[in-house]
N, C-alpha and C positions, 0 to 999 in steps of 0.2 A: 504494500500500500504506500502511496506517495503522500508526503506532507509538504505543503507549500512553505517555503522559507524565503527570507530576504537577506541581502548582504547587510549585516549590522555594522561592520567596520573592518579595519585592518589593525592588527596588533603585531608586536614583535615578541618572539619567544625569548624570555630573559636568559635562558641558558645557552642558546645557540645564536641569538640575534637573527634567526630565520623569520621571515614574514609569515603571518597567519591570517587567512581570511576567515571571518567569523560569520556564520549564518545563524539566524534565529527565526523561529516561527512567529506568527502574528501575536500570539498570547505570551511570548517570551518564556514559554515552558521548556522548549527544546533549543539546545545550542549545538552547533557542529563546528568545531575548529578544524581547519584544513591547512596544513603547512604547505607553503608554496615557495617558489623561487622569487628572488628580488625583481627580475624582469616582469614576471607575471603579476607581482604585487603592483609594480609601476603601471602596468596596463589597466588594472582594476582601479587604482587610485586616480589616474587621469580621468577616467569616466565618472567616478564618484564625485570628484571635485570639479567636473565640467571644464577641464583644462583644454583649451584649443591649441593644437600643434600646427605648425606650418604645413606639414605633410602627413598623410594618413599613416597610422600605425597598422600593424597586421590585422587586428580585430576590427578596425575601422574599414580597412580594405574589404574584409570579409563581409561586413554589414552592407557595404556599397555594392558588392557583387550580388548578394542576395536580393537587394532592392532592385537592381537593374535587370535581374533575371526573373523577377516576380516570385521569389522563393520566400516563404514565411517561416520564421523560427517560432514554432508553436510553444515550445518550452525547452528547458534544459533540465536534466535530472542527474543527481548524484546517485549512481545505481549500485555501487558495491564498494566494499572495503575488504581487501585481502592482503595479508602480510604487510600491514601498515601502508598500503597503497590504495588511494581512492580512485574510483572509476566513474566516468560520467558519459552522458550521451546528449548530443544536440539533436532535437527532433525538428525535422524540416517538413514543410508541405510545399510541393511543386505540382501545380495543376491538381489532379485528383490522386496523386501519389504521395505517400508518407514515407519518410526515411528517418532512421535513427543512426546518427553518425557517432562513432566512438571518439571521445575527446578526453583530455585531461580536465579535471574539475576547474582549474584556474582559467583555462581557455573557454570552457563552457560558460563560466560565470561572466567573463569579460564580454563574450558575445551576447549573453542574456541582458547585461546592462546596456549595451549599445543598441539592442533591438527592442528594448522594453518588454522582454519576454519573461514569463514566470520561471522561478527556480524551484525545483522539487527535490526532495531527498527521500529515498526509500527508507521505510521504518527500520529495516534490517541494518542499514548503515548507521542509523542513530544508536541502535542497540550495540552493534559491534564497536562503535567509537567510544562507548563507555568503558570498554575493556582494553583500549589501546594503551600500550606502554609508552608514556610520554617521552621517557628517556630514549628508548629505542627509536621512536618515530622521529624525534628531533635530529638524531644523528644517523639514521638509517641511510639517507642518501649520501652521506659523507664518508661512510665506511668506518665510523667510530663505534666504540663500545658504549654501553649505557653509562651515563654520567655518574660519577661517584657521589655527587650531591643529592642524588635520588636514592633514598634508602630502600631496602628490600621489601618493606611492608607496603610501599606505595603511598605513604603519607603525603609526600610532596606532590605526587600525581593527583591524589584526591583534592589536595588544596588548590592546585593549579586549575583543575577542572571546575572547582567551585568558584574560583575567581572569574574564569571565562563565562560561566553560567550567569553570574550576577553582575556583569559589566553593564554600565549604563552609557548612554551616548556622551555624557560629560567626561568619561574616562578616556576618550579618544582625542588625540591631537592630529595634526596633519601628518600623513605618511610622507616621509622624506624620500624624494625620488633622486 
């Protein structure tokens, strides 16, 4: 089952300095932090902050191609979480045909923001994300081991997830590009 969510903001992982895009549902009951790269965070931030660039970036180009070819982005969906890797799909409609295109969540979110398309998350992803090892996730793409600052009982992980869940919009500053 899909739950509609919105981009709540961008944050920085205090242990790794990696950007995190934070999705929340309309009732602020569910939160999904997704660790992304700095370039992907920049693409999301430019759209969130409505920064106009002199030349189109990749996601702007994609939006313009869709528009000129009469392709509609009906939604994007975060579909799975396996081995600390998130998966997404961009759902397109072209004529009478529908397509689901595999994408990284950061790209799917950047496209959704540019096309004013809804963002959905599979409930199973929300459930799996509650069990993610923050230390492993933060360092997985860099080939590092779990950070020593995270204890074996997961106290720091639970504390970090609690912080993310209870963030308010006042907690966010401008993401530095």
